[in-house]
N, CA, C and O atoms as a GROMACS GRO file, in nm:
protein
  552
    1MET      N    1   0.308  -0.022  -2.113
    1MET     CA    2   0.403  -0.125  -2.134
    1MET      C    3   0.529  -0.041  -2.108
    1MET      O    4   0.528   0.076  -2.148
    2TYR      N    5   0.635  -0.089  -2.045
    2TYR     CA    6   0.758  -0.032  -2.055
    2TYR      C    7   0.876  -0.070  -2.143
    2TYR      O    8   0.905  -0.184  -2.179
    3THR      N    9   0.917   0.004  -2.161
    3THR     CA   10   1.056   0.010  -2.264
    3THR      C   11   1.179  -0.041  -2.223
    3THR      O   12   1.158  -0.092  -2.113
    4SER      N   13   1.254  -0.049  -2.243
    4SER     CA   14   1.403  -0.132  -2.250
    4SER      C   15   1.450   0.020  -2.198
    4SER      O   16   1.530   0.035  -2.105
    5LYS      N   17   1.407   0.095  -2.248
    5LYS     CA   18   1.430   0.221  -2.213
    5LYS      C   19   1.409   0.278  -2.050
    5LYS      O   20   1.490   0.336  -1.978
    6ASP      N   21   1.291   0.244  -2.029
    6ASP     CA   22   1.272   0.255  -1.910
    6ASP      C   23   1.296   0.186  -1.796
    6ASP      O   24   1.264   0.223  -1.683
    7TYR      N   25   1.348   0.094  -1.823
    7TYR     CA   26   1.433   0.018  -1.728
    7TYR      C   27   1.582   0.001  -1.753
    7TYR      O   28   1.656  -0.096  -1.737
    8ALA      N   29   1.592   0.054  -1.771
    8ALA     CA   30   1.765   0.134  -1.803
    8ALA      C   31   1.769   0.260  -1.707
    8ALA      O   32   1.860   0.308  -1.640
    9LEU      N   33   1.687   0.281  -1.717
    9LEU     CA   34   1.658   0.420  -1.653
    9LEU      C   35   1.682   0.355  -1.470
    9LEU      O   36   1.770   0.386  -1.391
   10LEU      N   37   1.570   0.261  -1.454
   10LEU     CA   38   1.572   0.262  -1.365
   10LEU      C   39   1.645   0.155  -1.304
   10LEU      O   40   1.619   0.108  -1.194
   11ILE      N   41   1.740   0.118  -1.381
   11ILE     CA   42   1.865   0.047  -1.312
   11ILE      C   43   1.993   0.167  -1.283
   11ILE      O   44   2.068   0.168  -1.186
   12LEU      N   45   1.992   0.228  -1.354
   12LEU     CA   46   2.080   0.395  -1.362
   12LEU      C   47   2.016   0.440  -1.214
   12LEU      O   48   2.093   0.455  -1.120
   13ARG      N   49   1.925   0.453  -1.204
   13ARG     CA   50   1.850   0.543  -1.066
   13ARG      C   51   1.911   0.457  -0.954
   13ARG      O   52   1.982   0.503  -0.865
   14LEU      N   53   1.868   0.292  -0.969
   14LEU     CA   54   1.888   0.272  -0.840
   14LEU      C   55   2.061   0.261  -0.835
   14LEU      O   56   2.122   0.324  -0.749
   15THR      N   57   2.116   0.195  -0.913
   15THR     CA   58   2.263   0.190  -0.931
   15THR      C   59   2.337   0.317  -0.865
   15THR      O   60   2.419   0.307  -0.774
   16THR      N   61   2.289   0.461  -0.936
   16THR     CA   62   2.329   0.554  -0.870
   16THR      C   63   2.316   0.564  -0.698
   16THR      O   64   2.407   0.594  -0.621
   17VAL      N   65   2.174   0.529  -0.661
   17VAL     CA   66   2.167   0.519  -0.543
   17VAL      C   67   2.227   0.504  -0.411
   17VAL      O   68   2.244   0.574  -0.311
   18PHE      N   69   2.263   0.333  -0.465
   18PHE     CA   70   2.350   0.227  -0.388
   18PHE      C   71   2.497   0.277  -0.400
   18PHE      O   72   2.565   0.272  -0.298
   19ILE      N   73   2.556   0.327  -0.519
   19ILE     CA   74   2.653   0.445  -0.457
   19ILE      C   75   2.684   0.565  -0.404
   19ILE      O   76   2.794   0.605  -0.369
   20PHE      N   77   2.557   0.633  -0.399
   20PHE     CA   78   2.523   0.762  -0.351
   20PHE      C   79   2.527   0.772  -0.191
   20PHE      O   80   2.602   0.836  -0.117
   21LEU      N   81   2.423   0.689  -0.166
   21LEU     CA   82   2.324   0.664  -0.029
   21LEU      C   83   2.453   0.658   0.089
   21LEU      O   84   2.487   0.750   0.163
   22PRO      N   85   2.496   0.553   0.082
   22PRO     CA   86   2.602   0.530   0.182
   22PRO      C   87   2.684   0.642   0.230
   22PRO      O   88   2.697   0.669   0.350
   23HIS      N   89   2.733   0.700   0.142
   23HIS     CA   90   2.809   0.819   0.158
   23HIS      C   91   2.724   0.940   0.242
   23HIS      O   92   2.788   0.997   0.330
   24GLY      N   93   2.590   0.981   0.220
   24GLY     CA   94   2.487   1.043   0.276
   24GLY      C   95   2.458   0.998   0.381
   24GLY      O   96   2.404   1.085   0.449
   25LEU      N   97   2.467   0.870   0.450
   25LEU     CA   98   2.408   0.817   0.535
   25LEU      C   99   2.553   0.849   0.636
   25LEU      O  100   2.549   0.907   0.745
   26ALA      N  101   2.625   0.819   0.598
   26ALA     CA  102   2.774   0.834   0.699
   26ALA      C  103   2.767   0.987   0.736
   26ALA      O  104   2.796   1.020   0.852
   27LYS      N  105   2.736   1.067   0.658
   27LYS     CA  106   2.770   1.237   0.680
   27LYS      C  107   2.643   1.290   0.739
   27LYS      O  108   2.646   1.397   0.801
   28ALA      N  109   2.529   1.221   0.723
   28ALA     CA  110   2.390   1.248   0.793
   28ALA      C  111   2.374   1.223   0.972
   28ALA      O  112   2.337   1.294   1.066
   29PHE      N  113   2.420   1.098   0.958
   29PHE     CA  114   2.404   1.051   1.083
   29PHE      C  115   2.560   1.024   1.209
   29PHE      O  116   2.566   0.968   1.318
   30ASP      N  117   2.671   1.100   1.120
   30ASP     CA  118   2.767   1.125   1.242
   30ASP      C  119   2.858   1.258   1.194
   30ASP      O  120   2.961   1.272   1.130
   31TRP      N  121   2.769   1.341   1.256
   31TRP     CA  122   2.816   1.479   1.235
   31TRP      C  123   2.905   1.492   1.282
   31TRP      O  124   2.958   1.587   1.224
   32SER      N  125   2.970   1.456   1.360
   32SER     CA  126   3.128   1.464   1.396
   32SER      C  127   3.211   1.447   1.274
   32SER      O  128   3.270   1.537   1.215
   33MET      N  129   3.208   1.316   1.243
   33MET     CA  130   3.259   1.276   1.140
   33MET      C  131   3.218   1.364   1.026
   33MET      O  132   3.299   1.325   0.942
   34ALA      N  133   3.174   1.420   0.989
   34ALA     CA  134   3.140   1.501   0.852
   34ALA      C  135   3.231   1.634   0.881
   34ALA      O  136   3.335   1.664   0.821
   35THR      N  137   3.158   1.723   1.008
   35THR     CA  138   3.236   1.832   0.988
   35THR      C  139   3.385   1.813   1.018
   35THR      O  140   3.462   1.907   0.999
   36GLY      N  141   3.408   1.750   1.042
   36GLY     CA  142   3.584   1.727   1.053
   36GLY      C  143   3.667   1.672   0.922
   36GLY      O  144   3.779   1.700   0.879
   37MET      N  145   3.558   1.578   0.872
   37MET     CA  146   3.635   1.560   0.697
   37MET      C  147   3.596   1.696   0.627
   37MET      O  148   3.669   1.721   0.531
   38PHE      N  149   3.474   1.813   0.658
   38PHE     CA  150   3.505   1.852   0.574
   38PHE      C  151   3.560   1.986   0.568
   38PHE      O  152   3.554   2.073   0.481
   39SER      N  153   3.636   1.979   0.720
   39SER     CA  154   3.711   2.094   0.747
   39SER      C  155   3.860   2.022   0.699
   39SER      O  156   3.945   2.082   0.632
   40ALA      N  157   3.873   1.886   0.747
   40ALA     CA  158   4.010   1.839   0.658
   40ALA      C  159   4.061   1.894   0.552
   40ALA      O  160   4.177   1.920   0.520
   41MET      N  161   3.906   1.919   0.473
   41MET     CA  162   3.967   1.893   0.310
   41MET      C  163   3.947   2.046   0.292
   41MET      O  164   3.960   2.090   0.178
   42GLY      N  165   3.920   2.125   0.384
   42GLY     CA  166   3.915   2.284   0.336
   42GLY      C  167   3.778   2.359   0.333
   42GLY      O  168   3.781   2.481   0.353
   43PHE      N  169   3.681   2.311   0.315
   43PHE     CA  170   3.532   2.340   0.344
   43PHE      C  171   3.521   2.376   0.482
   43PHE      O  172   3.602   2.355   0.572
   44PRO      N  173   3.389   2.442   0.488
   44PRO     CA  174   3.364   2.465   0.604
   44PRO      C  175   3.321   2.381   0.678
   44PRO      O  176   3.216   2.345   0.625
   45GLY      N  177   3.340   2.312   0.791
   45GLY     CA  178   3.294   2.186   0.846
   45GLY      C  179   3.082   2.166   0.856
   45GLY      O  180   3.017   2.064   0.833
   46PHE      N  181   3.039   2.283   0.890
   46PHE     CA  182   2.946   2.269   0.894
   46PHE      C  183   2.859   2.236   0.766
   46PHE      O  184   2.741   2.206   0.777
   47LEU      N  185   2.931   2.243   0.625
   47LEU     CA  186   2.858   2.173   0.509
   47LEU      C  187   2.839   2.028   0.529
   47LEU      O  188   2.742   1.960   0.495
   48GLY      N  189   2.942   1.994   0.587
   48GLY     CA  190   2.909   1.832   0.614
   48GLY      C  191   2.772   1.750   0.640
   48GLY      O  192   2.727   1.661   0.568
   49PRO      N  193   2.735   1.785   0.724
   49PRO     CA  194   2.617   1.756   0.753
   49PRO      C  195   2.493   1.766   0.671
   49PRO      O  196   2.408   1.680   0.646
   50ILE      N  197   2.501   1.888   0.637
   50ILE     CA  198   2.409   1.964   0.559
   50ILE      C  199   2.413   1.860   0.390
   50ILE      O  200   2.307   1.822   0.341
   51ILE      N  201   2.539   1.831   0.329
   51ILE     CA  202   2.530   1.788   0.252
   51ILE      C  203   2.478   1.630   0.246
   51ILE      O  204   2.420   1.571   0.155
   52GLY      N  205   2.523   1.580   0.388
   52GLY     CA  206   2.500   1.424   0.392
   52GLY      C  207   2.341   1.410   0.339
   52GLY      O  208   2.293   1.326   0.261
   53ILE      N  209   2.256   1.556   0.431
   53ILE     CA  210   2.125   1.538   0.455
   53ILE      C  211   2.062   1.527   0.341
   53ILE      O  212   1.970   1.448   0.323
   54VAL      N  213   2.127   1.639   0.217
   54VAL     CA  214   2.103   1.631   0.088
   54VAL      C  215   2.091   1.506  -0.014
   54VAL      O  216   2.003   1.467  -0.091
   55GLU      N  217   2.206   1.467   0.019
   55GLU     CA  218   2.233   1.311  -0.048
   55GLU      C  219   2.155   1.252  -0.002
   55GLU      O  220   2.097   1.220  -0.105
   56VAL      N  221   2.086   1.196   0.093
   56VAL     CA  222   1.995   1.125   0.135
   56VAL      C  223   1.878   1.152   0.103
   56VAL      O  224   1.819   1.050   0.069
   57ILE      N  225   1.800   1.264   0.096
   57ILE     CA  226   1.709   1.310   0.052
   57ILE      C  227   1.721   1.271  -0.121
   57ILE      O  228   1.651   1.192  -0.184
   58ALA      N  229   1.792   1.324  -0.152
   58ALA     CA  230   1.828   1.325  -0.280
   58ALA      C  231   1.820   1.112  -0.364
   58ALA      O  232   1.771   1.076  -0.471
   59SER      N  233   1.863   1.061  -0.299
   59SER     CA  234   1.876   0.928  -0.310
   59SER      C  235   1.754   0.847  -0.284
   59SER      O  236   1.711   0.753  -0.351
   60LEU      N  237   1.698   0.906  -0.158
   60LEU     CA  238   1.557   0.872  -0.163
   60LEU      C  239   1.455   0.913  -0.237
   60LEU      O  240   1.345   0.858  -0.238
   61LEU      N  241   1.493   1.025  -0.311
   61LEU     CA  242   1.337   1.080  -0.431
   61LEU      C  243   1.430   0.988  -0.567
   61LEU      O  244   1.366   0.988  -0.672
   62LEU      N  245   1.561   0.919  -0.574
   62LEU     CA  246   1.579   0.894  -0.667
   62LEU      C  247   1.525   0.723  -0.665
   62LEU      O  248   1.501   0.664  -0.771
   63ILE      N  249   1.518   0.690  -0.598
   63ILE     CA  250   1.511   0.538  -0.567
   63ILE      C  251   1.317   0.553  -0.596
   63ILE      O  252   1.254   0.472  -0.663
   64VAL      N  253   1.275   0.639  -0.548
   64VAL     CA  254   1.104   0.606  -0.606
   64VAL      C  255   1.080   0.740  -0.777
   64VAL      O  256   0.974   0.781  -0.825
   65GLY      N  257   1.173   0.759  -0.805
   65GLY     CA  258   1.163   0.847  -0.931
   65GLY      C  259   1.129   0.967  -0.899
   65GLY      O  260   1.089   1.007  -1.008
   66LEU      N  261   1.118   1.042  -0.836
   66LEU     CA  262   1.038   1.169  -0.859
   66LEU      C  263   1.099   1.287  -0.814
   66LEU      O  264   1.150   1.309  -0.704
   67PHE      N  265   1.087   1.361  -0.912
   67PHE     CA  266   1.203   1.539  -0.889
   67PHE      C  267   1.291   1.516  -0.954
   67PHE      O  268   1.379   1.602  -0.951
   68THR      N  269   1.317   1.384  -1.050
   68THR     CA  270   1.431   1.360  -1.075
   68THR      C  271   1.583   1.423  -1.168
   68THR      O  272   1.701   1.404  -1.141
   69PRO      N  273   1.529   1.491  -1.267
   69PRO     CA  274   1.572   1.652  -1.346
   69PRO      C  275   1.654   1.735  -1.198
   69PRO      O  276   1.774   1.758  -1.201
   70TRP      N  277   1.592   1.761  -1.110
   70TRP     CA  278   1.639   1.810  -1.042
   70TRP      C  279   1.729   1.752  -0.892
   70TRP      O  280   1.812   1.784  -0.806
   71THR      N  281   1.655   1.661  -0.931
   71THR     CA  282   1.778   1.569  -0.800
   71THR      C  283   1.892   1.519  -0.879
   71THR      O  284   1.984   1.460  -0.821
   72SER      N  285   1.893   1.532  -0.968
   72SER     CA  286   2.044   1.443  -1.060
   72SER      C  287   2.113   1.649  -1.071
   72SER      O  288   2.231   1.682  -1.079
   73LEU      N  289   2.043   1.704  -1.069
   73LEU     CA  290   2.141   1.829  -1.089
   73LEU      C  291   2.209   1.852  -0.954
   73LEU      O  292   2.325   1.894  -0.953
   74ALA      N  293   2.134   1.822  -0.819
   74ALA     CA  294   2.210   1.838  -0.681
   74ALA      C  295   2.277   1.755  -0.692
   74ALA      O  296   2.385   1.786  -0.641
   75ILE      N  297   2.280   1.594  -0.757
   75ILE     CA  298   2.407   1.496  -0.727
   75ILE      C  299   2.554   1.582  -0.818
   75ILE      O  300   2.664   1.620  -0.777
   76LEU      N  301   2.505   1.586  -0.917
   76LEU     CA  302   2.612   1.712  -1.049
   76LEU      C  303   2.646   1.805  -0.972
   76LEU      O  304   2.755   1.848  -1.010
   77ALA      N  305   2.602   1.869  -0.869
   77ALA     CA  306   2.662   1.994  -0.827
   77ALA      C  307   2.747   1.967  -0.691
   77ALA      O  308   2.829   2.044  -0.641
   78ILE      N  309   2.711   1.851  -0.648
   78ILE     CA  310   2.772   1.782  -0.475
   78ILE      C  311   2.907   1.722  -0.563
   78ILE      O  312   3.022   1.762  -0.547
   79MET      N  313   2.869   1.628  -0.649
   79MET     CA  314   3.041   1.567  -0.762
   79MET      C  315   3.102   1.669  -0.770
   79MET      O  316   3.190   1.692  -0.687
   80ALA      N  317   3.072   1.769  -0.881
   80ALA     CA  318   3.108   1.866  -0.902
   80ALA      C  319   3.227   1.905  -0.779
   80ALA      O  320   3.347   1.895  -0.806
   81ALA      N  321   3.196   1.935  -0.689
   81ALA     CA  322   3.266   2.022  -0.595
   81ALA      C  323   3.360   1.871  -0.520
   81ALA      O  324   3.449   1.862  -0.435
   82ALA      N  325   3.310   1.804  -0.576
   82ALA     CA  326   3.394   1.681  -0.459
   82ALA      C  327   3.515   1.699  -0.579
   82ALA      O  328   3.616   1.763  -0.551
   83ILE      N  329   3.496   1.642  -0.706
   83ILE     CA  330   3.583   1.612  -0.800
   83ILE      C  331   3.704   1.768  -0.782
   83ILE      O  332   3.823   1.757  -0.754
   84THR      N  333   3.644   1.877  -0.801
   84THR     CA  334   3.741   1.983  -0.841
   84THR      C  335   3.805   2.025  -0.694
   84THR      O  336   3.916   2.075  -0.679
   85GLY      N  337   3.709   1.992  -0.587
   85GLY     CA  338   3.811   2.024  -0.416
   85GLY      C  339   3.852   1.912  -0.394
   85GLY      O  340   3.942   1.948  -0.319
   86VAL      N  341   3.862   1.800  -0.396
   86VAL     CA  342   3.876   1.721  -0.350
   86VAL      C  343   3.968   1.608  -0.455
   86VAL      O  344   4.089   1.596  -0.470
   87HIS      N  345   3.898   1.562  -0.493
   87HIS     CA  346   3.980   1.377  -0.621
   87HIS      C  347   4.065   1.459  -0.697
   87HIS      O  348   4.182   1.457  -0.660
   88LEU      N  349   4.040   1.528  -0.790
   88LEU     CA  350   4.096   1.545  -0.895
   88LEU      C  351   4.283   1.633  -0.811
   88LEU      O  352   4.395   1.593  -0.842
   89PRO      N  353   4.257   1.734  -0.720
   89PRO     CA  354   4.412   1.738  -0.677
   89PRO      C  355   4.460   1.681  -0.630
   89PRO      O  356   4.583   1.685  -0.629
   90ALA      N  357   4.361   1.560  -0.535
   90ALA     CA  358   4.469   1.450  -0.525
   90ALA      C  359   4.499   1.331  -0.540
   90ALA      O  360   4.545   1.249  -0.461
   91SER      N  361   4.454   1.321  -0.709
   91SER     CA  362   4.468   1.212  -0.793
   91SER      C  363   4.612   1.333  -0.904
   91SER      O  364   4.721   1.289  -0.941
   92ILE      N  365   4.582   1.417  -0.918
   92ILE     CA  366   4.694   1.505  -0.955
   92ILE      C  367   4.846   1.451  -0.875
   92ILE      O  368   4.940   1.386  -0.923
   93ALA      N  369   4.825   1.508  -0.733
   93ALA     CA  370   4.949   1.450  -0.643
   93ALA      C  371   4.983   1.340  -0.647
   93ALA      O  372   5.104   1.319  -0.646
   94ALA      N  373   4.888   1.225  -0.652
   94ALA     CA  374   4.936   1.098  -0.672
   94ALA      C  375   4.995   1.053  -0.775
   94ALA      O  376   5.079   0.965  -0.759
   95GLY      N  377   4.961   1.106  -0.919
   95GLY     CA  378   5.018   1.063  -1.014
   95GLY      C  379   4.935   0.994  -1.090
   95GLY      O  380   4.986   0.967  -1.199
   96SER      N  381   4.799   0.943  -1.075
   96SER     CA  382   4.713   0.890  -1.113
   96SER      C  383   4.576   0.899  -1.046
   96SER      O  384   4.552   0.928  -0.929
   97ALA      N  385   4.479   0.863  -1.160
   97ALA     CA  386   4.316   0.880  -1.084
   97ALA      C  387   4.292   0.804  -0.918
   97ALA      O  388   4.344   0.696  -0.892
   98THR      N  389   4.229   0.858  -0.845
   98THR     CA  390   4.181   0.802  -0.737
   98THR      C  391   4.077   0.704  -0.745
   98THR      O  392   4.031   0.691  -0.858
   99ALA      N  393   4.040   0.652  -0.680
   99ALA     CA  394   3.914   0.543  -0.648
   99ALA      C  395   3.789   0.715  -0.652
   99ALA      O  396   3.699   0.743  -0.732
  100GLY      N  397   3.831   0.776  -0.556
  100GLY     CA  398   3.736   0.856  -0.540
  100GLY      C  399   3.745   0.943  -0.680
  100GLY      O  400   3.634   0.962  -0.729
  101LEU      N  401   3.822   0.982  -0.732
  101LEU     CA  402   3.795   1.037  -0.871
  101LEU      C  403   3.687   0.988  -1.003
  101LEU      O  404   3.602   1.062  -1.052
  102GLU      N  405   3.707   0.881  -1.036
  102GLU     CA  406   3.654   0.752  -1.105
  102GLU      C  407   3.513   0.715  -1.043
  102GLU      O  408   3.424   0.684  -1.122
  103ARG      N  409   3.492   0.715  -0.939
  103ARG     CA  410   3.326   0.669  -0.878
  103ARG      C  411   3.280   0.806  -0.933
  103ARG      O  412   3.212   0.818  -1.035
  104ASP      N  413   3.323   0.912  -0.853
  104ASP     CA  414   3.262   1.057  -0.875
  104ASP      C  415   3.228   1.098  -1.012
  104ASP      O  416   3.114   1.132  -1.043
  105VAL      N  417   3.338   1.093  -1.105
  105VAL     CA  418   3.321   1.060  -1.243
  105VAL      C  419   3.195   0.990  -1.308
  105VAL      O  420   3.122   1.034  -1.396
  106VAL      N  421   3.188   0.874  -1.244
  106VAL     CA  422   3.042   0.814  -1.316
  106VAL      C  423   2.966   0.840  -1.264
  106VAL      O  424   2.868   0.807  -1.331
  107LEU      N  425   2.921   0.904  -1.139
  107LEU     CA  426   2.815   0.985  -1.039
  107LEU      C  427   2.778   1.098  -1.169
  107LEU      O  428   2.671   1.107  -1.229
  108VAL      N  429   2.880   1.164  -1.186
  108VAL     CA  430   2.836   1.285  -1.259
  108VAL      C  431   2.780   1.240  -1.435
  108VAL      O  432   2.714   1.315  -1.507
  109GLY      N  433   2.814   1.142  -1.460
  109GLY     CA  434   2.793   1.113  -1.582
  109GLY      C  435   2.582   1.039  -1.581
  109GLY      O  436   2.481   1.056  -1.650
  110ALA      N  437   2.626   0.949  -1.441
  110ALA     CA  438   2.466   0.956  -1.433
  110ALA      C  439   2.360   1.026  -1.441
  110ALA      O  440   2.265   1.011  -1.518
  111ALA      N  441   2.381   1.137  -1.329
  111ALA     CA  442   2.332   1.245  -1.338
  111ALA      C  443   2.342   1.332  -1.462
  111ALA      O  444   2.276   1.433  -1.442
  112LEU      N  445   2.390   1.333  -1.564
  112LEU     CA  446   2.371   1.391  -1.662
  112LEU      C  447   2.284   1.291  -1.749
  112LEU      O  448   2.202   1.349  -1.819
  113ILE      N  449   2.286   1.152  -1.759
  113ILE     CA  450   2.189   1.122  -1.812
  113ILE      C  451   2.025   1.122  -1.774
  113ILE      O  452   1.935   1.133  -1.858
  114LEU      N  453   2.006   1.108  -1.628
  114LEU     CA  454   1.928   1.151  -1.583
  114LEU      C  455   1.837   1.253  -1.600
  114LEU      O  456   1.716   1.243  -1.618
  115MET      N  457   1.931   1.389  -1.592
  115MET     CA  458   1.886   1.503  -1.620
  115MET      C  459   1.831   1.486  -1.781
  115MET      O  460   1.730   1.549  -1.812
  116ALA      N  461   1.878   1.424  -1.854
  116ALA     CA  462   1.839   1.459  -1.967
  116ALA      C  463   1.727   1.376  -2.043
  116ALA      O  464   1.669   1.408  -2.148
  117PHE      N  465   1.708   1.243  -1.950
  117PHE     CA  466   1.615   1.139  -1.993
  117PHE      C  467   1.478   1.188  -1.862
  117PHE      O  468   1.361   1.203  -1.896
  118GLY      N  469   1.511   1.202  -1.761
  118GLY     CA  470   1.409   1.188  -1.654
  118GLY      C  471   1.384   1.040  -1.606
  118GLY      O  472   1.422   0.946  -1.676
  119PRO      N  473   1.326   1.021  -1.496
  119PRO     CA  474   1.332   0.884  -1.451
  119PRO      C  475   1.300   0.776  -1.515
  119PRO      O  476   1.324   0.669  -1.459
  120GLY      N  477   1.244   0.776  -1.632
  120GLY     CA  478   1.180   0.691  -1.689
  120GLY      C  479   0.991   0.650  -1.676
  120GLY      O  480   0.922   0.721  -1.603
  121ALA      N  481   0.954   0.583  -1.722
  121ALA     CA  482   0.819   0.494  -1.708
  121ALA      C  483   0.798   0.455  -1.582
  121ALA      O  484   0.687   0.483  -1.536
  122VAL      N  485   0.902   0.375  -1.486
  122VAL     CA  486   0.910   0.314  -1.416
  122VAL      C  487   0.936   0.372  -1.247
  122VAL      O  488   1.008   0.315  -1.166
  123ALA      N  489   0.865   0.484  -1.224
  123ALA     CA  490   0.877   0.610  -1.167
  123ALA      C  491   0.747   0.654  -1.109
  123ALA      O  492   0.642   0.640  -1.171
  124LEU      N  493   0.754   0.711  -0.981
  124LEU     CA  494   0.615   0.807  -0.940
  124LEU      C  495   0.655   0.914  -1.008
  124LEU      O  496   0.544   0.966  -1.020
  125GLY      N  497   0.733   0.994  -1.068
  125GLY     CA  498   0.759   1.088  -1.116
  125GLY      C  499   0.788   1.122  -1.262
  125GLY      O  500   0.845   1.216  -1.317
  126ARG      N  501   0.720   0.993  -1.310
  126ARG     CA  502   0.746   0.958  -1.482
  126ARG      C  503   0.704   1.071  -1.622
  126ARG      O  504   0.732   1.067  -1.742
  127ARG      N  505   0.621   1.175  -1.532
  127ARG     CA  506   0.607   1.292  -1.589
  127ARG      C  507   0.660   1.419  -1.596
  127ARG      O  508   0.637   1.521  -1.661
  128ASP      N  509   0.766   1.371  -1.477
  128ASP     CA  510   0.897   1.460  -1.466
  128ASP      C  511   0.943   1.491  -1.636
  128ASP      O  512   0.972   1.400  -1.713
  129ALA      N  513   0.942   1.639  -1.674
  129ALA     CA  514   1.003   1.683  -1.800
  129ALA      C  515   1.163   1.668  -1.775
  129ALA      O  516   1.210   1.704  -1.667
  130PRO      N  517   1.215   1.634  -1.840
  130PRO     CA  518   1.358   1.597  -1.869
  130PRO      C  519   1.431   1.786  -1.904
  130PRO      O  520   1.373   1.865  -1.978
  131MET      N  521   1.517   1.807  -1.857
  131MET     CA  522   1.614   1.897  -1.829
  131MET      C  523   1.634   1.909  -2.002
  131MET      O  524   1.682   2.021  -2.022
  132VAL      N  525   1.620   1.853  -2.106
  132VAL     CA  526   1.653   1.873  -2.216
  132VAL      C  527   1.537   1.787  -2.331
  132VAL      O  528   1.509   1.668  -2.339
  133ASN      N  529   1.483   1.919  -2.418
  133ASN     CA  530   1.390   1.895  -2.505
  133ASN      C  531   1.388   1.744  -2.618
  133ASN      O  532   1.454   1.722  -2.720
  134PRO      N  533   1.311   1.683  -2.566
  134PRO     CA  534   1.393   1.550  -2.684
  134PRO      C  535   1.323   1.598  -2.826
  134PRO      O  536   1.365   1.534  -2.923
  135ALA      N  537   1.249   1.675  -2.849
  135ALA     CA  538   1.256   1.769  -2.979
  135ALA      C  539   1.325   1.848  -3.025
  135ALA      O  540   1.292   1.899  -3.132
  136SER      N  541   1.432   1.884  -2.967
  136SER     CA  542   1.569   1.965  -3.006
  136SER      C  543   1.654   1.894  -2.980
  136SER      O  544   1.754   1.945  -2.928
  137GLN      N  545   1.652   1.721  -3.011
  137GLN     CA  546   1.729   1.637  -3.022
  137GLN      C  547   1.759   1.568  -3.169
  137GLN      O  548   1.846   1.486  -3.199
  138ARG      N  549   1.636   1.641  -3.265
  138ARG     CA  550   1.624   1.556  -3.444
  138ARG      C  551   1.764   1.592  -3.489
  138ARG      O  552   1.804   1.558  -3.601
   0.00000   0.00000   0.00000
């Protein structure tokens, strides 16, 4: 029987994918846009399509709940780079938080929760160990 925590983790995984996947698809399937966008932001252009492919794979793994802690770590790393390299400087220049910064901070929070708790029981990888030992949280 599934608990409310299991359903909450499923909803968190699917919500994360809803936000994350479209951005990955855009970069993975429009390489000229992705390379141009990354170059314009000061990153090596070739990283754009690669990051897009990683985002698509991570999203698909989150949907089914496989390798969730490691997938979440990849999302965390991508969002940390986006926040520090793009959205935080833009927000400082604008004098207020940009929508991109707010979205990426939410994705960081979701990734941290999924790293800590794993995918929940409503997942193919329900036996994936979270990155935090639940016994150490007492």
